Structures are given as C-alpha cells and as structure tokens.
N, C-alpha and C positions, 0 to 999 in steps of 0.2 A: 811891310812887304804882301801886296796881294799874293795870290796862288795863281791868276790869271796871266797869260803870258806867251809869247812866242820869240822864236830865235832860230838865227840860220848863221852857216857858217861853212867854208871852203879851205879847202888846202891842195895846194899844186905839188905834184915833184913829177919827176923824170919817167917815170912809167905809168902814174895813175893820179886822178883828182879824185880827192873824198869831199863829199857833199853832205853835209848836216843839218837837218830840219827838225825843230821840236815844238810843244807847244804844252802848256800847260792849264790845271781847271783845278777847281777845288776838290778837297778831300781830306778827310780827318789823317788819316796815314799816306806815308808817302808807299807811292803804286808806279810800278816802271812797268812799261811797254812800247821799246823802242825797236825796229824792225833793223836787223842785220843782214848784208848777203852773205852766201856761201862763203865766201872769201875771208869775212872775219869773223864767223864763227867765233875762233881761238878767243877772240878780245871781249867776248861779253861779259866777262865776268869785269873787265880793267874798265869797261864803257859803263857800267853800272856803280862801278866804284866809284866813277870820277863824279857821275851824278849823284850819289849819296853823298859825297863831300862836299857839295852845293845847295841840294834841297833836303829840308827836312819833312814838307809835308804837300801833298796834291797829287795828281795823277799825271805823270810826264808820258806825255806818246808821242811816236816821231819815229825817224825812218835814217837811215846811212847809206847813204849810195856810194859806188864807187865807178868811176867810168875811166875808161883806159886810155892811154895813149898809143902810139903809135908802137911805139919801143916798148910799150906792158901786152900788147895784142897777143893771141896763142900762139904760141910755138908748137904745142902737141894736144890734141883732144882722143881721151880713150873713152875707151865702155869698161863700168866698174863689173866687171860680170859676176862677183858676188850679190850685188843690189838687183842686177838685171835678171839673174836667175831667179832670184827670191821675187820679183815681179811676175817674171811669166808663170813661174809655177802657182802664186795666187790668181793669177787671170785666169789658168787654163782651168784650175780646179772649178773656180764659180763657174767657168763658163759649163763646165758638164753637169754641176748640179742643176742650172737653171737651161740646160738641152740649147746653146748657143754655140756656132759652129765657131771653132776653133780654127780661126784665120788670121792669126799674128803674124806679122812680115817684120824682117830686119829692121827697116824702116822706124818703125815702129816704138824701136828702141828709144830714139830723140825724143820720144813723149811722158817716158819714166820719169820720175822724179829721182834726182841723184844721179841715174843712171848713165849719164854720159859727163866725164869730168875733164874740164879744161885748164890745160896747166900754162900759166905764164912764165914769158923770159925772164922777169925782174920778179923774183917771187920772194924778196927779202924780207921776212916779219916785221924786222927794226925798221927801216924803211916806210914800212905801209902803218907801222902802229903809227909813226909818228906822225903821220899825216892825219889819221885818223882822232889823234890827242891834239895837233891842233884847230881841226874844223870844230871837235867838238867843244872844245875850252871856247873859240869864238860863239859858238850858234849857245852854250851857257851862259856865256857874258849878253849876248843880245835880249836872251830872255828873261835874265836877270833884271835887265835893266827897264825893259817895258814893266816887268813884275812891280819893279820900282817906282817908276810913274803908276801904275794903275793904285798901289799903295797908298801913295801921296794922295791922290785923290779920295781913296777911301778915308783916309785918315781926317781929311777937312771934313769929309759928310758926318765921320764919327766925333768930332768936334763941336759940329751945330747940336747932333742929338744929345751928347754931354749936356749943353747950355739948358736945352731943354727942360733933361732931367731938374737938372739943376733949380733952374723955375718951378719945375712943379713940387720940387724938393722944398723948398722954402715956403710953396702956400701951403702945401702938409703941415709944415710947422706951425704956419700963424693959424691954422685951421684947429689942428690936436687940442691945443687946451680948451677951446671953447666948447667941444663938444660936451663935455661933461655940464658946464654952466647952461647948456641947452636943453641936456636931458634932466636937470634940478627944475626950469622953469616950467617945462613940458609937464614932468611929475605932480609939480603943484598946481598947475592949472589943471589937472585931471583930476588931482585930489578935490579940489576948491571947487570945481563940477559938480562932483558927489555931495560933500561936505563940506558945504559954505558957511558953515556958522563958526569959524573959528580959523585962525592964524596956522600952519601947518610949515610954515620956515623953516621954525625952532624944534621942531618934532623930531626926537630920540630917532625915530624908526625913520622916517624922512633923510635924515639926515647921513643916517647907516645904510639904505639903500642906495644913496648918492654916492658913499666913498666905497660901498662895491661897486658898482659902476664904474668909477674912475678908474679903481685898481681894473677890474677886468678889461679898459678899452686902453690905457694908457701906452701907448706905441714910442714913449722913447728910447726905449732900448733898441727895435726896430730902426728907427730914424737915425740914431747914432754907425749902426752897419751900414746902413741904407748907405750912408753918405760915405762913410772911409769906403765901400766899394767902388762908389760912385770915383773918388781921390784916386784912388788905385788903377783904376779904367782910366783915366785922364792919365796919371803918368805913364801908362805904359804905351800910349802914343808916342810922348815927348822923348821917350828913352830910346824908343824902336828895338829893333832886334826880333826873335821869334816870340811875337806875343798872340797867337791866334787862340792857343789851348786857354793860356791863361786868361783873355778876355772873356772866352767863350763859359770857363766856372766862373766867372766873377759877374757875366751876365746871368746866369743860372742866380746864384745865391741871391743877387737884388731881387730876381722873381719870387723866391721864398720869402723875403723881408716883405718885400712889398703886398706881397697875397696875405700873407699872418697881420697886415696894418687894416688891409680890409674889411678881414673875418673879424678884425678887435675894435674897430672904430665905431661899426652902428650908427651910420653918419650921410647922407646921402650927397653932401657936398664932398664930403673924403670918400667916397665910393667912386663919384665921378672923377678926381683926381686920380684915384687908383686906376683906374678905367685908363685913365690920357697917359698915364705912368709907362701900363703895362704893354700898353699899344708900341710907345716909342722904345720900349725895350725888344720889340719882339722883332723890329726893324735894325736896331741895333744886331741882335742873332743873325739874322741873318747877315746882313755884312761880316761879322763876324769870321762865320763858314769859310771867307775868302782871304782871309790872313792869317798869314804863314806863321 
C-alpha cells in the first residue's frame, strides 16, 4: 500500500455537521498533524487513536470542522475573565516597556484568543463524538482506498524492476565463471610477451596465481544471497500487508552484496552489470520509501 493518498468524510446530526479531510505522504514513522476546533479538543486523543489503529507509517495531515445547524447555534456568549485578564495584563506590560499608548477598549476582547466562549444549546459530547467518529471513519476509508490504488500501481512498477534485476543477475551468473579464465589468458599473454621461449600454461607459479585470483574474485556466495533477497522482495509484493520497512531493508542488503561483487570481480563486463544493477536498486529504494 502506498503512503500517498487523500480522503474526506462527513456526518450530520440535529445540531451539527462534522467534516473531515485527511491527506498522507511518505514518512518513515507515523506522524500525525490533524487540526481540531476548540469544541472538539477533548476528542484529540480519540481521533489520534483511530488514525493510529488504521495507519502504521506516513505523515497524516488534515482538518476536522464542525458546521452548526440552526438548532445548534449559540445560546450564550460569555467572556472568560481569567483568560481576558491575562491577555490584558500582558498587553499593558508590553505597551509600558515599549512606550506605547494604553488604548485597550472593551471591543478588543473579541480579538483575544480564547477570551470569548460560545456555548451551544445542544452540547451533548456523546452525540458530537458519534458524528466525529462517523466522519473520520469515512475519511480514513477513502484515504485507504486511494492508498491501495496508488500501492497497486507501485507494485506493478516494482515487479518490472525486479524482473530487470533478475535479468541482470542471470547475466552476472554467466559472466562470473569466465572472469578467472579471462585473467589466466591475459596473464599468459603478458608473460609470453616478456618470456616467449617456453610455454607457461602448466607452470606451477602461474597456476598458483590463477588459483589465488579465482579465490579472491569468487562471488558465488554473494550471488546466492542476492538472489535470495530478490525472491523475498518479490514475495512481499505477492503477500501484501505492511512491507515498506522490510523492502527497504532488503534493498539495503542487495546493495551491500552487489557492491561486494563489484569490488571482487575485477572485470569490465561485470562492472557494467553492477552499475546497471545499482541504478535499478536506487529506483526501487525510492519507490520503497512510499510503501507502508
């Protein structure tokens, strides 16, 4: 499943309509930033809990809005004197320090954050939470649907890239055994150019040097592990579920193995294959960052 998506939801009751809008982008951990109006502040932990039970990775941003109906309109407006007093004292202290005129008016209280409290006729917390829960569930459902759709497209792209890696792996497997023979042929040619009077093909020192080179350049174990990691990555896409972190780990391991193959092989053809393999791995790594 992709970590990119968007979802909206709404639920209406007698006193209010709750609207929810969510969007998500890739992030290694789960990061929530959903804005709530003051009347829903008590539900913040519940909202976060619902999202956390649905999502495991990604940055989730959004907003929850409450649109009050006529029956839910304000029945009383009052000033929170404690909050207002704190604001006024802070403003007057700042004005004194900055040599500004103290010209606060009663109407200025309307501009002070949280100083004016609006009370509703229908303020049943249970009914309001029920609306929030319904709207949030619908938004999460839409978000997940879009993430699944994006994830399916990502999976198709990754399968193509895995197929490319398998092809490159087969070419590596064909070329690797020929590296030692190419080294032997080149070594005999160079020795023969300097000391042409005899055949060096069966010389013990030459055979020992070729054997040492074969041991240093053998990449059989790396190829086996590389193929194993690739099969595991392919299986992840087939089984589905939360695969992003595991795929990211497998890509890192494949990168280590292909780097080792490149450093041990000492062959131009293998070097070209390694470069192509690493380039494809980097593209897969970028895609894996967006998988949950």
